[in-house]
C-alpha positions in Angstrom: 11.8 1.0 -1.6 8.3 2.2 -2.3 7.9 5.8 -3.3 4.6 7.8 -2.9 3.1 11.2 -3.3 1.6 13.8 -0.8 -0.3 16.5 -2.6 -1.4 19.7 -0.9 -3.0 21.1 -4.1 -0.9 24.3 -4.2 -2.5 27.4 -5.7 0.1 29.2 -7.7 -0.1 33.0 -8.0 -2.3 34.1 -10.9 -3.8 30.7 -11.6 -6.5 30.1 -9.0 -7.9 27.1 -7.1 -9.7 25.4 -10.0 -6.4 25.0 -11.8 -4.8 23.7 -8.7 -7.4 21.0 -8.4 -7.1 20.1 -12.1 -3.4 19.8 -11.6 -3.8 17.5 -8.7 -5.9 15.1 -10.8 -3.4 15.3 -13.7 -0.4 14.6 -11.3 -2.2 11.6 -9.8 -2.7 10.1 -13.3 1.0 10.7 -14.1 2.1 9.3 -10.7 0.3 6.1 -11.5 2.0 5.9 -14.9 5.4 6.4 -13.2 4.8 3.6 -10.7 4.3 5.5 -7.5 2.6 3.4 -4.8 0.1 5.7 -3.2 -1.2 9.2 -3.5 -2.4 11.2 -0.5 -4.3 14.4 -0.2 -3.9 16.9 2.7 -6.6 18.9 4.5 -6.0 22.6 5.1 -8.5 25.4 5.8 -8.5 29.1 4.9 -5.0 29.1 3.4 -4.6 31.0 0.1 -1.8 28.9 -1.1 -3.6 25.5 -0.7 -6.8 24.5 -2.4 -8.1 21.4 -0.6 -10.1 21.7 2.6 -12.0 18.4 2.1 -9.7 15.7 0.8 -12.3 13.0 1.1 -14.4 14.7 -1.6 -11.5 15.1 -4.0 -10.4 11.6 -3.2 -13.7 10.3 -4.6 -12.7 11.8 -8.0 -9.1 10.8 -7.6 -10.0 7.1 -7.3 -12.0 7.3 -10.6 -9.0 8.9 -12.4 -6.7 6.0 -11.4 -6.8 2.2 -11.5 -3.9 0.8 -9.5 -2.7 3.6 -7.3 -3.6 3.5 -3.6 -5.4 6.7 -2.8 -5.9 8.3 0.5 -5.7 11.2 2.9 -2.6 12.7 4.6 -4.7 13.5 6.5 -8.2 14.0 7.8 -8.1 16.3 10.8 -10.0 14.0 13.1 -10.7 16.2 16.1 -13.2 18.2 13.9 -15.4 15.2 13.1 -17.1 12.3 14.7 -15.2 9.0 14.3 -18.4 7.3 13.1 -19.0 9.9 10.3 -15.4 9.5 9.1 -15.8 5.8 9.2 -19.0 6.0 7.0 -17.3 8.3 4.5 -14.2 6.0 4.1 -16.3 2.9 4.0 -18.1 4.4 1.0 -14.7 5.2 -0.6 -13.6 1.6 0.1 -16.8 0.4 -1.6 -16.0 2.4 -4.7 -12.3 1.5 -4.8 -11.8 -1.8 -2.9 -8.4 -2.5 -1.6 -7.0 0.9 -2.6 -8.1 3.3 0.1 -5.9 4.8 2.9 -7.4 6.8 5.8 -4.6 8.9 7.2 -5.7 11.0 10.3 -4.0 13.8 12.2 -4.8 16.0 15.2 -3.5 19.3 14.0 -6.0 22.2 13.4 -4.9 22.7 9.8 -5.2 26.5 10.1 -5.3 29.5 12.5 -7.3 29.5 15.8 -10.0 31.6 14.2 -10.3 29.1 11.3 -10.4 26.2 13.8 -13.4 27.9 15.5 -15.2 28.3 12.2 -14.6 24.7 11.1 -15.6 23.4 14.5 -18.9 25.3 14.5 -17.8 27.9 17.0 -15.9 25.4 19.2 -12.2 24.6 19.2 -11.5 20.9 18.4 -10.5 19.1 21.6 -7.4 17.0 20.8 -7.6 15.4 24.2 -10.3 13.1 22.7 -8.0 12.1 19.7 -6.8 8.7 21.1 -10.4 7.7 21.8 -11.5 8.8 18.3 -8.7 6.8 16.6 -9.6 3.8 18.7 -13.2 4.1 17.7 -12.3 4.4 14.0 -10.4 1.1 14.2 -13.2 -0.7 16.1 -15.9 0.6 13.7 -14.0 -0.8 10.7 -13.4 -4.1 12.3 -16.9 -4.4 13.9 -15.2 -5.0 17.2 -16.6 -2.3 19.6 -17.2 -3.8 23.1 -20.7 -5.0 23.8 -21.4 -2.3 26.3 -20.3 0.5 23.9 -23.2 2.9 23.1 -22.5 2.6 19.3 -22.1 -1.2 19.3 -25.5 -1.8 17.5 -25.2 1.2 15.1 -24.9 -0.2 11.6 -21.9 1.1 9.7 -22.6 1.4 6.0 -22.1 0.6 3.2 -21.5 -2.9 4.4 -18.6 -4.3 2.3 -16.1 -6.9 3.2 -12.9 -4.8 3.1 -11.9 -1.7 5.1 -9.5 1.2 4.5 -6.0 1.0 6.0 -5.7 3.5 8.9 -2.5 5.5 9.1 -1.7 7.8 12.1 0.2 10.9 11.0 2.5 12.9 13.2 5.6 14.9 13.6 6.3 14.1 17.3 6.7 11.2 19.7 3.0 11.5 20.7 1.6 10.2 17.4 4.3 7.5 17.2 3.5 6.2 20.6 -0.3 6.2 20.0 0.2 4.4 16.7 2.3 1.8 18.4 -0.2 1.3 21.2 -3.1 0.9 18.8 -1.2 -1.3 16.3 -1.6 1.2 13.5 0.6 2.2 10.6 2.5 5.4 11.2 3.6 8.2 8.8 6.2 10.7 10.1 6.1 14.3 8.7 9.8 15.1 8.2 8.7 18.0 6.1 7.2 19.6 9.2 9.7 18.5 11.8 13.1 17.4 10.5 14.7 16.8 13.9 14.4 13.8 16.2 12.2 11.7 13.9 14.5 8.7 13.8 14.0 8.2 17.6 10.3 8.4 17.1 10.1 5.8 14.4 12.5 3.5 16.3 10.4 3.8 19.5 7.3 3.1 17.4 8.8 -0.2 16.0 10.0 -1.2 19.5 6.7 -0.7 21.2 4.3 -1.8 18.4 1.4 -3.9 19.7 -0.4 -4.9 16.5 -0.8 -8.2 14.9 0.4 -7.3 11.4 3.7 -5.6 12.2 4.8 -2.0 12.2 4.7 0.0 9.0 6.5 3.3 8.6 6.2 6.0 5.9 8.5 9.1 6.1 7.3 12.2 4.2 9.8 14.8 3.1 9.7 17.8 0.9 11.7 17.3 -2.3 12.6 19.1 -5.5 14.5 17.1 -8.2 15.8 18.8 -11.3 18.2 18.2 -14.2 21.0 20.0 -12.3 21.8 21.4 -8.9 21.5 24.9 -10.2 18.0 24.2 -11.7 16.9 22.7 -8.4 18.0 25.7 -6.4 16.1 28.0 -8.9 13.0 25.9 -8.5 13.3 26.0 -4.7 13.1 29.8 -4.6 9.3 29.9 -4.5 9.0 27.5 -1.6 11.7 29.5 0.3 9.6 32.6 -0.1 6.4 30.8 0.8 8.0 29.6 4.1 9.0 33.2 4.8 5.5 34.4 4.1 4.2 31.8 6.5 6.6 33.0 9.2 5.4 36.6 8.7 1.7 35.5 8.6 1.3 36.6 5.0 -1.6 34.7 3.5 -1.0 34.6 -0.3 -0.8 32.1 -3.1 2.4 30.2 -3.9 4.8 32.7 -5.5 5.9 32.0 -9.1 9.6 31.6 -9.8 9.8 35.2 -11.2 8.1 36.6 -8.1 10.4 34.6 -5.8 13.6 35.6 -7.6 12.6 39.3 -7.4 12.5 39.2 -3.6 15.4 40.9 -1.8 16.2 39.0 1.4 17.5 40.7 4.5 20.3 38.8 6.3 17.8 37.7 9.0 15.4 36.4 6.3 18.2 34.5 4.6 19.1 32.8 7.9 15.5 31.8 8.4 14.9 30.2 5.0 18.3 28.5 5.1 17.3 27.0 8.4 14.1 25.6 6.9 16.0 23.6 4.3 16.5 20.7 6.7 12.9 19.8 5.9 13.7 19.1 2.2 15.8 17.2 -0.3 16.8 19.5 -3.1 19.1 18.7 -6.0 19.7 16.7 -9.1 18.6 13.0 -9.5 21.8 11.6 -8.1 21.7 13.8 -5.0 18.0 13.2 -4.4 18.4 9.4 -4.7 21.3 9.5 -2.2 19.6 11.6 0.3 16.2 9.8 0.1 18.0 6.5 0.5 20.0 7.7 3.5 16.8 9.2 5.1 14.9 5.9 4.7 17.8 4.1 6.3 17.9 6.5 9.3 14.2 6.3 9.9 14.0 2.5 9.1 11.2 3.5 6.7 9.3 1.0 4.7 8.3 3.7 2.2 9.2 7.3 1.3 6.5 9.9 0.5 7.4 13.0 -1.4 5.8 16.5 -1.3 6.9 18.7 -4.1 5.8 22.3 -4.7 7.4 24.7 -7.2 6.4 27.9 -8.8 4.8 26.2 -11.8 3.0 22.9 -12.3 5.2 21.6 -15.2 8.4 21.6 -13.1 6.5 20.0 -10.2 5.5 17.1 -12.5 9.0 16.9 -14.0 10.5 16.6 -10.5 8.3 13.5 -9.8 9.4 12.1 -13.1 13.1 12.5 -12.3 12.6 11.1 -8.8 10.9 8.0 -10.2 13.7 7.4 -12.7 16.3 8.0 -10.1 14.8 5.7 -7.4 14.1 3.0 -10.0 
């Protein structure tokens, strides 16, 4: 089973965004050494805990830092942009790193409503156009727009003989159904919605209309450590981060020390415990078992792992332990 990485470029309390970006590049280099298959960058806006609002820019550097690793986005928030402009950007990336580029697209706003207005130039992105945008992306890359389409004769540059692989991202049956209809690869976000995804991926496979066959990635949050106790300790910052999100507290990722100082009320404890279904947390044996079982339930071709802890060294070590365990 292939194993891949999703990186949100977390900003850890006291360290700042520049360090977060440096650590993304360092982790990508290490992931390649460890044999991970692909490395995706996420798009988020105006969130203190995450440093990457423009994954396509960071991706240009990421490709130069690696040689074999597939690199891509998980994902570009397509309703903000024109399909043609995104196609140009990723055709350029494909020219730089031929055969290695993934274009993962999603329809979520990636921030608050106020932020969505700002990113959209004063207008909210209209997700109703999303299916048409995804279709246009596919046709632009293949040069197969209908003759009567207004953009048929617009030249897509740079003109190279390969194209990025398009992935549709989602956490509901909507995205799975659209990916099946358009014959695109599909990535399900278990780390966002841990309930009902198996039915979504099964329906995607059943209804797939493409020529090359369905392709499923499942992305989960994971923390792997030397022992169960160490894993629980490392999970404390993400527990507190999820509570902050629920309370609309916009702050960087807590360190382990900050997280362990927090005194949870009973209601808060129930909340963070309920969020654990999004994650695989434990030692190497447990993570291997749970990731393998998850892949089987989803009929996944590949598992993608998102790991955030209260320090960058333990995050990197988690990926090392996972690589060893899954090998």
